[in-house]
C-alpha positions as CSV (number, residue, x, y, z in Angstrom):
1,M,33.9,149.0,157.7
2,A,34.0,146.2,155.8
3,G,37.2,147.6,153.3
4,R,38.6,149.0,156.5
5,L,38.9,145.1,157.8
6,L,39.7,143.4,154.9
7,G,42.7,146.0,154.3
8,Q,43.6,145.8,157.8
9,L,43.8,141.7,157.1
10,L,45.4,142.4,154.2
11,V,48.2,144.5,155.9
12,M,48.6,141.4,158.6
13,G,48.7,138.7,156.4
14,G,51.8,140.5,154.2
15,A,53.3,141.1,157.1
16,V,53.3,137.3,158.7
17,V,54.3,136.5,155.0
18,G,57.1,138.9,154.9
19,R,58.2,137.5,157.8
20,A,58.0,134.3,157.1
21,V,60.3,134.3,153.8
22,V,63.1,136.7,155.7
23,Q,63.3,133.6,158.5
24,A,63.2,131.0,155.6
25,Y,65.7,132.6,153.5
26,R,67.6,133.2,156.5
27,Q,67.8,129.4,157.8
28,A,68.6,128.6,154.0
29,I,72.1,130.6,154.4
30,V,72.3,128.6,158.0
31,N,71.8,125.4,155.8
32,A,74.1,126.1,152.9
33,Q,77.6,127.1,155.2
34,R,76.5,124.1,157.5
35,T,76.6,122.0,154.1
36,G,79.5,123.7,152.7
37,A,77.1,124.7,149.4
38,A,77.7,128.3,149.7
39,Q,81.3,128.3,149.5
40,E,81.5,126.0,147.0
41,A,79.8,127.6,144.6
42,V,81.9,130.6,144.9
43,N,84.2,128.5,144.2
44,G,83.0,127.3,141.4
45,I,82.1,130.5,140.1
46,R,85.9,132.2,140.5
47,R,87.7,128.7,138.7
48,A,85.2,129.1,135.8
49,S,86.4,132.7,135.4
50,K,89.9,132.6,135.7
51,A,90.4,129.6,134.0
52,M,91.3,130.0,130.4
53,T,92.5,126.9,127.7
54,E,94.5,126.5,126.2
55,Q,92.4,126.1,123.4
56,E,90.2,128.6,124.0
57,A,93.7,131.8,123.9
58,R,95.1,130.4,120.3
59,Q,91.4,131.5,119.9
60,I,91.6,134.7,120.6
61,L,94.6,135.0,119.5
62,G,93.6,133.3,116.1
63,I,97.0,131.3,115.7
64,S,98.2,127.0,115.2
65,E,99.6,125.1,117.5
66,K,102.5,125.0,115.2
67,T,102.5,129.4,115.9
68,S,105.8,129.8,117.2
69,W,106.2,132.1,120.2
70,E,107.6,135.5,118.5
71,E,104.4,135.6,116.3
72,I,102.3,134.8,118.9
73,V,103.6,138.3,120.4
74,K,103.4,140.3,117.3
75,K,99.8,138.9,117.3
76,Y,99.5,139.8,120.7
77,D,101.2,143.4,119.9
78,T,98.6,144.0,116.9
79,M,96.2,142.9,118.9
80,F,96.4,144.7,121.7
81,E,97.4,148.1,120.0
82,K,94.2,148.0,118.1
83,N,92.1,147.7,120.8
84,A,93.4,150.3,123.0
85,K,93.0,152.4,120.8
86,S,89.8,152.0,119.3
87,G,87.9,148.5,120.9
88,S,86.6,147.5,124.2
89,F,88.6,146.8,127.0
90,Y,87.3,143.6,128.0
91,L,88.1,142.1,124.6
92,Q,92.2,143.8,125.3
93,S,91.3,142.1,129.0
94,K,91.6,138.8,127.0
95,V,93.9,139.5,124.5
96,H,96.1,139.8,127.6
97,R,94.8,136.9,129.5
98,A,95.4,134.3,126.3
99,K,99.0,136.1,126.2
100,E,99.5,134.2,129.6
101,C,97.8,131.6,129.2
102,L,100.3,130.6,125.6
103,E,103.1,132.4,128.2
104,S,103.2,129.4,131.4
105,I,102.6,126.7,128.3
106,Y,105.4,127.9,125.9
107,H,107.8,128.4,129.8
108,D,106.6,124.7,130.6
109,K,107.8,123.1,127.3
110,P,111.1,125.1,126.4
111,D,111.8,123.5,123.2
112,I,108.6,125.1,121.7
113,M,109.8,128.9,122.2
114,N,111.3,128.5,119.1
């Protein structure tokens, strides 16, 4: 009899706690939407995942600031092909993003292209 009563108490207590947790979670979502915290967090994650600095791009390709655009393209082609054959898709995409980043910088400053 005492075991059954204890079991029922545990089940009922678990159900009450479970409902309270779900309700608190829903309220937290509502509060985050009201304050814009959820959207700001998502935007921050998107910005951080897409942005590559010029320094990082140069480090990935292993070039200096004085490297010509032709040398950058040669280095890119070499690294891209090596990763296409026996490397990883992740490294290949990093090499591609590095070239894209530097490409935008070099096209903004035409005197650097040579």
